[in-house]
C-alpha positions as CSV (number, residue, x, y, z in Angstrom):
1,X,-39.9,39.9,5.3
2,X,-37.1,42.2,7.0
3,X,-34.5,44.1,4.9
4,X,-31.8,41.5,4.1
5,X,-28.1,42.5,3.9
6,X,-27.0,43.1,0.3
7,X,-23.8,41.8,-1.1
8,X,-22.4,42.8,-4.5
9,X,-18.6,42.7,-4.0
10,X,-16.9,39.5,-5.2
11,X,-14.3,39.9,-2.4
12,X,-16.9,39.6,0.3
13,X,-15.8,37.2,3.0
14,X,-19.1,35.5,3.0
15,X,-18.9,34.7,-0.7
16,X,-15.4,33.3,-0.2
17,X,-16.6,31.0,2.5
18,X,-19.4,29.7,0.3
19,X,-17.0,28.9,-2.4
20,X,-14.9,27.0,0.2
21,X,-17.9,25.0,1.3
22,X,-17.8,23.1,-2.0
23,X,-14.9,21.2,-0.6
24,X,-15.3,18.5,2.2
25,X,-12.8,19.6,4.7
26,X,-14.1,23.2,5.1
27,X,-17.7,21.8,5.3
28,X,-16.7,19.3,8.1
29,X,-14.8,21.9,10.0
30,X,-17.9,24.3,9.9
31,X,-20.3,21.5,10.4
32,X,-22.5,22.8,7.6
33,X,-23.2,22.2,3.9
34,X,-24.7,23.9,0.8
35,X,-28.2,23.4,-0.5
36,X,-28.9,25.0,-3.8
37,X,-32.1,25.3,-5.7
38,X,-35.8,26.0,-5.0
39,X,-37.0,22.5,-4.8
40,X,-34.1,21.4,-2.5
41,X,-34.5,24.3,-0.1
42,X,-38.3,23.9,-0.1
43,X,-38.0,20.2,0.9
44,X,-35.3,21.1,3.5
45,X,-37.9,23.6,5.1
46,X,-40.7,21.0,4.9
47,X,-38.6,18.6,7.0
48,X,-37.9,21.3,9.5
49,X,-34.1,21.5,8.6
50,X,-32.9,24.7,10.6
51,X,-31.3,26.6,7.6
52,X,-28.7,29.0,8.9
53,X,-28.3,31.4,6.0
54,X,-30.2,31.8,2.7
55,X,-28.6,33.7,-0.2
56,X,-30.8,34.9,-3.1
57,X,-30.5,36.8,-6.2
58,X,-33.8,38.0,-7.9
59,X,-32.0,38.4,-11.2
60,X,-31.7,34.6,-11.4
61,X,-35.2,33.7,-10.2
62,X,-37.2,31.4,-12.5
63,X,-40.7,31.7,-11.2
64,X,-42.9,33.7,-8.8
65,X,-42.8,31.4,-5.7
66,X,-39.4,32.5,-4.4
67,X,-40.6,35.4,-2.2
68,X,-42.9,33.1,-0.3
69,X,-40.0,30.6,0.1
70,X,-37.8,33.4,1.4
71,X,-40.4,34.5,3.9
72,X,-40.8,30.9,5.1
73,X,-37.1,30.5,5.6
74,X,-36.8,33.7,7.5
75,X,-39.7,32.8,9.8
76,X,-37.9,29.6,10.4
77,X,-34.7,31.3,11.6
78,X,-32.6,31.7,8.4
79,X,-30.7,34.9,7.9
80,X,-31.3,36.3,4.5
81,X,-28.6,37.8,2.1
82,X,-29.4,39.5,-1.3
83,X,-26.8,39.0,-3.9
84,X,-26.1,40.8,-7.2
85,X,-26.3,38.6,-10.3
86,X,-22.5,38.5,-10.5
87,X,-22.0,37.7,-6.8
88,X,-24.5,34.7,-7.0
89,X,-22.8,33.5,-10.2
90,X,-19.6,33.2,-8.1
91,X,-21.1,31.1,-5.4
92,X,-23.5,28.9,-7.4
93,X,-22.2,25.5,-8.4
94,X,-25.0,24.9,-11.0
95,X,-24.6,25.7,-14.5
96,X,-28.1,27.3,-14.6
97,X,-28.6,28.6,-11.2
98,X,-32.2,29.6,-10.0
99,X,-30.9,32.3,-7.5
100,X,-31.2,30.4,-4.3
101,X,-28.5,28.9,-2.1
102,X,-28.8,28.0,1.6
103,X,-26.3,26.8,4.3
104,X,-27.6,24.0,6.4
105,X,-26.2,22.2,9.5
106,X,-24.8,18.7,9.0
107,X,-26.3,15.9,11.1
108,X,-25.1,12.5,12.3
109,X,-27.7,9.8,12.6
110,X,-26.8,6.4,14.1
111,X,-28.1,2.9,13.3
112,X,-29.7,3.0,16.9
113,X,-31.6,6.2,16.0
114,X,-33.6,4.5,13.2
115,X,-37.3,3.9,14.0
116,X,-38.3,1.0,11.9
117,X,-41.6,-0.7,11.4
118,X,-42.2,-4.4,12.0
119,X,-41.4,-5.3,8.3
120,X,-38.5,-2.9,7.4
121,X,-37.5,-2.3,3.8
122,X,-33.8,-0.9,3.7
123,X,-31.3,-0.1,1.1
124,X,-27.6,-0.6,2.0
125,X,-25.0,0.9,-0.3
126,X,-21.2,0.2,-0.1
127,X,-18.4,2.6,-1.1
128,X,-20.4,4.6,-3.7
129,X,-17.9,6.8,-5.4
130,X,-19.8,9.3,-7.5
131,X,-22.0,12.0,-5.7
132,X,-24.4,11.9,-8.6
133,X,-25.0,8.2,-8.3
134,X,-25.4,8.5,-4.5
135,X,-28.0,11.2,-5.0
136,X,-29.9,9.3,-7.6
137,X,-29.9,6.3,-5.3
138,X,-31.4,8.2,-2.4
139,X,-34.1,9.5,-4.8
140,X,-34.8,6.0,-5.9
141,X,-35.0,4.8,-2.3
142,X,-37.5,7.5,-1.5
143,X,-39.6,6.6,-4.6
144,X,-39.5,2.9,-3.6
145,X,-40.7,3.7,0.0
146,X,-37.6,2.5,1.8
147,X,-37.6,3.1,5.4
148,X,-33.9,4.1,5.6
149,X,-30.7,4.2,3.5
150,X,-27.4,3.0,5.1
151,X,-24.2,4.1,3.5
152,X,-21.3,1.7,4.3
153,X,-17.6,2.7,4.1
154,X,-18.4,5.9,2.2
155,X,-16.0,7.1,-0.6
156,X,-18.2,10.2,-1.3
157,X,-19.4,12.7,1.4
158,X,-23.2,12.5,1.8
159,X,-23.1,16.3,2.1
160,X,-21.4,16.9,-1.3
161,X,-23.4,19.6,-3.2
162,X,-23.9,17.1,-6.1
163,X,-25.4,14.5,-3.7
164,X,-27.9,17.1,-2.6
165,X,-28.7,18.1,-6.2
166,X,-29.0,14.6,-7.6
167,X,-31.3,13.6,-4.7
168,X,-33.5,16.6,-5.6
169,X,-33.5,17.3,-1.9
170,X,-34.7,13.8,-0.8
171,X,-31.6,13.7,1.3
172,X,-33.7,15.5,3.9
173,X,-36.7,13.0,3.8
174,X,-35.0,9.5,3.8
175,X,-33.5,8.6,7.1
176,X,-29.7,8.2,6.2
177,X,-27.0,6.5,8.4
178,X,-23.3,6.2,7.6
179,X,-21.4,3.4,9.3
180,X,-18.9,0.5,8.8
181,X,-19.9,-2.7,7.0
182,X,-19.3,-5.1,10.1
183,X,-21.3,-3.0,12.3
184,X,-24.2,-2.7,9.8
185,X,-24.3,-6.5,9.3
186,X,-24.4,-7.2,12.9
187,X,-27.2,-4.7,13.4
188,X,-29.3,-6.2,10.5
189,X,-28.7,-9.8,11.9
190,X,-29.7,-8.7,15.5
191,X,-33.0,-7.5,14.0
192,X,-33.4,-10.6,11.7
193,X,-33.4,-8.4,8.7
194,X,-32.6,-10.5,5.6
195,X,-29.8,-9.2,3.3
196,X,-30.2,-9.6,-0.6
197,X,-26.9,-8.7,-2.3
198,X,-26.7,-8.0,-6.0
199,X,-23.7,-9.5,-7.9
200,X,-23.2,-10.7,-11.5
201,X,-21.7,-14.0,-10.1
202,X,-25.0,-15.1,-8.4
203,X,-26.9,-18.0,-9.6
204,X,-30.4,-16.8,-8.7
205,X,-32.1,-14.0,-10.7
206,X,-33.4,-11.1,-8.5
207,X,-37.0,-11.5,-9.6
208,X,-37.2,-15.2,-8.7
209,X,-36.2,-14.5,-5.1
210,X,-38.8,-13.7,-2.4
211,X,-38.2,-10.1,-1.5
212,X,-41.0,-9.8,1.1
213,X,-40.5,-9.5,4.9
214,X,-37.8,-7.7,6.8
215,X,-35.4,-6.9,4.0
216,X,-32.1,-5.1,3.2
217,X,-31.1,-4.8,-0.4
218,X,-27.3,-4.4,-0.6
219,X,-25.6,-2.7,-3.6
220,X,-21.8,-2.4,-4.2
221,X,-19.5,0.3,-5.7
222,X,-19.5,1.5,-9.4
223,X,-16.0,0.0,-10.1
224,X,-15.6,-3.1,-8.0
225,X,-19.1,-4.1,-7.0
226,X,-19.7,-5.6,-3.6
227,X,-16.7,-6.4,-1.4
228,X,-15.7,-9.9,-0.3
229,X,-17.2,-9.1,3.1
230,X,-20.8,-8.6,1.8
231,X,-20.5,-11.4,-0.7
232,X,-19.4,-13.8,2.0
233,X,-22.0,-12.7,4.7
234,X,-25.1,-11.7,2.7
235,X,-28.1,-14.1,3.1
236,X,-29.0,-14.2,-0.7
237,X,-26.9,-13.2,-3.6
238,X,-29.0,-12.3,-6.7
239,X,-28.1,-11.1,-10.2
240,X,-29.9,-9.0,-12.9
241,X,-29.8,-10.9,-16.1
242,X,-27.9,-9.2,-18.9
243,X,-28.7,-10.0,-22.6
244,X,-26.4,-7.6,-24.4
245,X,-22.6,-7.0,-24.5
246,X,-22.5,-5.1,-21.2
247,X,-21.8,-7.3,-18.1
248,X,-23.3,-4.9,-15.6
249,X,-25.5,-1.9,-15.2
250,X,-24.8,1.6,-13.6
251,X,-25.2,1.1,-9.8
252,X,-28.1,3.7,-9.7
253,X,-30.0,1.8,-12.4
254,X,-29.3,-1.6,-10.8
255,X,-30.7,-0.2,-7.6
256,X,-33.9,1.1,-9.1
257,X,-34.5,-2.2,-10.8
258,X,-33.9,-4.3,-7.7
259,X,-35.9,-2.0,-5.3
260,X,-39.0,-1.9,-7.6
261,X,-39.0,-5.6,-7.9
262,X,-39.2,-5.7,-4.2
263,X,-42.0,-3.0,-4.2
264,X,-43.9,-5.2,-6.8
265,X,-43.7,-8.3,-4.5
266,X,-44.3,-6.4,-1.2
267,X,-47.5,-4.7,-2.6
Protein backbone atom coordinates (compact mmCIF):
# COMPACT_ATOMS: atom_id res chain seq x y z
CA UNK A 1 0.00 0.00 0.00
CA UNK A 2 1.28 3.47 -0.89
CA UNK A 3 1.61 6.35 1.55
CA UNK A 4 -1.86 7.91 1.83
CA UNK A 5 -2.40 11.62 2.36
CA UNK A 6 -3.00 12.38 6.06
CA UNK A 7 -5.74 14.74 7.24
CA UNK A 8 -6.08 16.01 10.79
CA UNK A 9 -7.46 19.55 10.36
CA UNK A 10 -11.23 19.76 10.89
CA UNK A 11 -11.28 22.65 8.40
CA UNK A 12 -9.92 20.51 5.55
CA UNK A 13 -12.02 21.06 2.37
CA UNK A 14 -12.31 17.30 1.80
CA UNK A 15 -13.88 16.83 5.22
CA UNK A 16 -16.33 19.65 4.57
CA UNK A 17 -17.34 18.04 1.27
CA UNK A 18 -17.88 14.64 2.96
CA UNK A 19 -20.23 16.28 5.49
CA UNK A 20 -22.14 17.94 2.61
CA UNK A 21 -22.62 14.55 0.93
CA UNK A 22 -25.02 13.54 3.70
CA UNK A 23 -27.58 15.72 1.87
CA UNK A 24 -29.19 14.74 -1.40
CA UNK A 25 -28.56 17.83 -3.53
CA UNK A 26 -24.74 17.84 -3.08
CA UNK A 27 -24.73 14.06 -3.70
CA UNK A 28 -26.68 14.41 -6.93
CA UNK A 29 -24.60 17.39 -8.09
CA UNK A 30 -21.38 15.43 -7.54
CA UNK A 31 -22.89 12.14 -8.80
CA UNK A 32 -21.52 10.25 -5.78
CA UNK A 33 -22.66 8.89 -2.40
CA UNK A 34 -21.15 7.75 0.90
CA UNK A 35 -20.50 4.16 1.94
CA UNK A 36 -19.56 3.79 5.61
CA UNK A 37 -18.52 0.60 7.34
CA UNK A 38 -16.31 -2.45 6.75
CA UNK A 39 -19.08 -4.80 5.62
CA UNK A 40 -20.64 -2.27 3.26
CA UNK A 41 -17.32 -1.32 1.63
CA UNK A 42 -16.33 -4.98 1.31
CA UNK A 43 -19.58 -5.75 -0.51
CA UNK A 44 -19.06 -2.77 -2.81
CA UNK A 45 -15.59 -4.06 -3.72
CA UNK A 46 -16.92 -7.60 -4.22
CA UNK A 47 -19.41 -6.21 -6.76
CA UNK A 48 -16.65 -4.23 -8.53
CA UNK A 49 -18.09 -0.84 -7.58
CA UNK A 50 -15.33 1.65 -8.55
CA UNK A 51 -14.81 3.44 -5.23
CA UNK A 52 -13.27 6.87 -5.85
CA UNK A 53 -11.93 7.64 -2.38
CA UNK A 54 -11.55 5.75 0.89
CA UNK A 55 -11.05 7.60 4.18
CA UNK A 56 -9.80 5.58 7.16
CA UNK A 57 -8.87 6.18 10.79
CA UNK A 58 -6.90 3.36 12.47
CA UNK A 59 -7.91 4.71 15.91
CA UNK A 60 -11.49 3.60 15.15
CA UNK A 61 -10.71 0.16 13.67
CA UNK A 62 -12.61 -2.71 15.31
CA UNK A 63 -10.63 -5.71 14.02
CA UNK A 64 -7.57 -6.84 12.08
CA UNK A 65 -8.99 -7.09 8.54
CA UNK A 66 -8.95 -3.39 7.67
CA UNK A 67 -5.42 -3.23 6.15
CA UNK A 68 -6.31 -5.97 3.63
CA UNK A 69 -9.50 -4.10 2.71
CA UNK A 70 -7.55 -0.86 2.23
CA UNK A 71 -5.05 -2.62 -0.03
CA UNK A 72 -7.90 -4.16 -2.04
CA UNK A 73 -9.58 -0.77 -2.46
CA UNK A 74 -6.34 0.90 -3.50
CA UNK A 75 -5.60 -1.88 -6.00
CA UNK A 76 -9.07 -1.31 -7.46
CA UNK A 77 -8.33 2.39 -8.00
CA UNK A 78 -9.54 4.12 -4.84
CA UNK A 79 -7.49 7.02 -3.50
CA UNK A 80 -6.74 6.58 0.22
CA UNK A 81 -6.76 9.24 2.95
CA UNK A 82 -5.74 8.64 6.57
CA UNK A 83 -7.73 10.66 9.09
CA UNK A 84 -7.08 11.47 12.74
CA UNK A 85 -9.63 10.16 15.24
CA UNK A 86 -11.20 13.64 15.56
CA UNK A 87 -11.31 14.21 11.80
CA UNK A 88 -13.07 10.89 11.22
CA UNK A 89 -15.58 11.62 13.98
CA UNK A 90 -16.55 14.77 12.07
CA UNK A 91 -17.36 12.92 8.81
CA UNK A 92 -18.80 9.68 10.23
CA UNK A 93 -22.60 9.48 10.34
CA UNK A 94 -22.70 6.40 12.54
CA UNK A 95 -22.86 6.69 16.30
CA UNK A 96 -20.19 3.99 16.59
CA UNK A 97 -17.95 4.34 13.53
CA UNK A 98 -15.48 1.65 12.53
CA UNK A 99 -13.02 4.00 10.84
CA UNK A 100 -13.92 3.36 7.19
CA UNK A 101 -15.79 5.71 4.83
CA UNK A 102 -15.78 5.53 1.02
CA UNK A 103 -17.08 7.71 -1.79
CA UNK A 104 -18.73 5.74 -4.62
CA UNK A 105 -20.25 6.83 -7.95
CA UNK A 106 -24.04 6.85 -8.28
CA UNK A 107 -25.57 4.74 -11.04
CA UNK A 108 -28.80 4.80 -13.00
CA UNK A 109 -30.22 1.44 -14.05
CA UNK A 110 -33.29 1.27 -16.33
CA UNK A 111 -36.05 -1.34 -16.48
CA UNK A 112 -34.73 -2.31 -19.90
CA UNK A 113 -31.32 -3.05 -18.36
CA UNK A 114 -32.66 -5.84 -16.11
CA UNK A 115 -31.63 -9.32 -17.20
CA UNK A 116 -34.38 -11.58 -15.85
CA UNK A 117 -34.73 -15.38 -15.83
CA UNK A 118 -37.72 -17.18 -17.39
CA UNK A 119 -39.59 -17.09 -14.06
CA UNK A 120 -38.72 -13.75 -12.46
CA UNK A 121 -39.38 -12.96 -8.80
CA UNK A 122 -39.49 -9.20 -8.27
CA UNK A 123 -40.26 -6.74 -5.50
CA UNK A 124 -41.93 -3.42 -6.33
CA UNK A 125 -42.09 -0.77 -3.58
CA UNK A 126 -44.00 2.49 -3.89
CA UNK A 127 -43.14 5.82 -2.23
CA UNK A 128 -41.20 4.38 0.71
CA UNK A 129 -40.48 7.32 3.01
CA UNK A 130 -37.94 6.12 5.57
CA UNK A 131 -34.37 5.30 4.45
CA UNK A 132 -34.05 2.65 7.16
CA UNK A 133 -37.15 0.85 5.87
CA UNK A 134 -35.91 0.95 2.28
CA UNK A 135 -32.54 -0.46 3.33
CA UNK A 136 -34.18 -3.25 5.35
CA UNK A 137 -36.48 -4.02 2.40
CA UNK A 138 -33.44 -4.35 0.10
CA UNK A 139 -31.81 -6.70 2.59
CA UNK A 140 -35.00 -8.80 2.72
CA UNK A 141 -35.23 -8.93 -1.08
CA UNK A 142 -31.65 -10.16 -1.24
CA UNK A 143 -32.30 -12.82 1.40
CA UNK A 144 -35.42 -13.98 -0.45
CA UNK A 145 -33.55 -14.25 -3.75
CA UNK A 146 -35.48 -11.53 -5.61
CA UNK A 147 -34.07 -10.93 -9.08
CA UNK A 148 -34.58 -7.15 -8.81
CA UNK A 149 -36.16 -4.43 -6.70
CA UNK A 150 -38.10 -1.67 -8.45
CA UNK A 151 -38.66 1.56 -6.52
CA UNK A 152 -41.68 3.50 -7.81
CA UNK A 153 -42.22 7.22 -7.21
CA UNK A 154 -39.49 7.39 -4.55
CA UNK A 155 -39.79 9.70 -1.57
CA UNK A 156 -36.40 8.78 -0.11
CA UNK A 157 -33.18 8.75 -2.13
CA UNK A 158 -31.79 5.26 -2.75
CA UNK A 159 -28.30 6.71 -2.13
CA UNK A 160 -29.15 8.07 1.31
CA UNK A 161 -26.41 6.94 3.77
CA UNK A 162 -29.04 5.26 5.96
CA UNK A 163 -30.30 3.19 3.02
CA UNK A 164 -26.75 1.93 2.47
CA UNK A 165 -26.34 1.21 6.18
CA UNK A 166 -29.70 -0.51 6.73
CA UNK A 167 -29.15 -2.63 3.62
CA UNK A 168 -25.73 -3.70 5.02
CA UNK A 169 -24.32 -3.05 1.55
CA UNK A 170 -26.86 -5.27 -0.23
CA UNK A 171 -27.64 -2.12 -2.26
CA UNK A 172 -24.67 -3.23 -4.38
CA UNK A 173 -25.86 -6.80 -5.01
CA UNK A 174 -29.60 -6.55 -5.74
CA UNK A 175 -30.36 -4.99 -9.15
CA UNK A 176 -32.25 -1.80 -8.34
CA UNK A 177 -34.32 0.39 -10.66
CA UNK A 178 -36.15 3.65 -9.93
CA UNK A 179 -39.08 4.57 -12.19
CA UNK A 180 -42.68 5.81 -12.32
CA UNK A 181 -45.58 3.50 -11.47
CA UNK A 182 -47.35 3.61 -14.89
CA UNK A 183 -44.13 2.72 -16.70
CA UNK A 184 -43.39 -0.09 -14.26
CA UNK A 185 -46.89 -1.56 -14.62
CA UNK A 186 -46.71 -1.44 -18.44
CA UNK A 187 -43.27 -3.10 -18.35
CA UNK A 188 -44.54 -5.88 -16.05
CA UNK A 189 -47.60 -6.53 -18.21
CA UNK A 190 -45.54 -6.62 -21.37
CA UNK A 191 -43.52 -9.44 -19.79
CA UNK A 192 -46.62 -11.19 -18.37
CA UNK A 193 -45.35 -10.81 -14.80
CA UNK A 194 -48.27 -11.11 -12.38
CA UNK A 195 -48.62 -8.42 -9.69
CA UNK A 196 -49.67 -9.29 -6.14
CA UNK A 197 -50.44 -6.19 -4.07
CA UNK A 198 -50.68 -6.15 -0.29
CA UNK A 199 -53.53 -4.13 1.23
CA UNK A 200 -55.56 -4.57 4.46
CA UNK A 201 -58.75 -4.23 2.40
CA UNK A 202 -58.13 -7.38 0.33
CA UNK A 203 -60.36 -10.43 0.76
CA UNK A 204 -57.71 -13.07 0.03
CA UNK A 205 -55.04 -13.95 2.59
CA UNK A 206 -51.50 -13.83 1.19
CA UNK A 207 -50.74 -17.47 2.02
CA UNK A 208 -53.86 -18.72 0.20
CA UNK A 209 -52.78 -17.23 -3.15
CA UNK A 210 -50.52 -18.97 -5.69
CA UNK A 211 -47.21 -17.05 -5.59
CA UNK A 212 -45.38 -19.25 -8.10
CA UNK A 213 -44.54 -18.31 -11.69
CA UNK A 214 -43.45 -14.86 -12.92
CA UNK A 215 -44.28 -12.63 -9.96
CA UNK A 216 -43.95 -9.07 -8.68
CA UNK A 217 -44.87 -8.44 -5.04
CA UNK A 218 -46.04 -4.81 -4.69
CA UNK A 219 -45.74 -2.97 -1.37
CA UNK A 220 -46.98 0.53 -0.46
CA UNK A 221 -45.71 3.41 1.64
CA UNK A 222 -45.53 3.43 5.44
CA UNK A 223 -48.24 6.05 5.98
CA UNK A 224 -50.73 5.55 3.16
CA UNK A 225 -50.14 2.01 1.87
CA UNK A 226 -50.55 1.44 -1.86
CA UNK A 227 -51.88 4.20 -4.09
CA UNK A 228 -55.19 3.97 -5.91
CA UNK A 229 -53.20 3.34 -9.09
CA UNK A 230 -51.73 0.05 -7.86
CA UNK A 231 -54.91 -1.01 -6.03
CA UNK A 232 -56.86 -0.55 -9.27
CA UNK A 233 -54.37 -2.21 -11.61
CA UNK A 234 -52.67 -4.99 -9.62
CA UNK A 235 -53.71 -8.52 -10.63
CA UNK A 236 -54.27 -9.94 -7.13
CA UNK A 237 -54.79 -7.97 -3.89
CA UNK A 238 -53.87 -9.88 -0.73
CA UNK A 239 -53.78 -9.14 2.99
CA UNK A 240 -51.80 -10.33 5.98
CA UNK A 241 -54.28 -11.39 8.71
CA UNK A 242 -54.05 -9.29 11.88
CA UNK A 243 -55.24 -10.81 15.17
CA UNK A 244 -54.38 -7.99 17.60
CA UNK A 245 -55.22 -4.30 17.97
CA UNK A 246 -52.89 -3.10 15.20
CA UNK A 247 -54.44 -2.90 11.74
CA UNK A 248 -51.15 -3.10 9.83
CA UNK A 249 -47.48 -4.04 10.09
CA UNK A 250 -44.36 -1.98 9.47
CA UNK A 251 -43.79 -2.08 5.69
CA UNK A 252 -40.40 -3.78 6.04
CA UNK A 253 -41.93 -6.53 8.23
CA UNK A 254 -44.88 -6.99 5.87
CA UNK A 255 -42.45 -7.27 2.95
CA UNK A 256 -40.44 -10.00 4.69
CA UNK A 257 -43.57 -12.02 5.51
CA UNK A 258 -44.94 -11.83 1.96
CA UNK A 259 -41.62 -12.50 0.20
CA UNK A 260 -40.85 -15.56 2.30
CA UNK A 261 -44.29 -17.05 1.72
CA UNK A 262 -43.46 -16.74 -1.98
CA UNK A 263 -40.09 -18.38 -1.32
CA UNK A 264 -41.82 -21.26 0.50
CA UNK A 265 -44.22 -21.86 -2.37
CA UNK A 266 -41.61 -21.46 -5.10
CA UNK A 267 -39.22 -23.92 -3.48
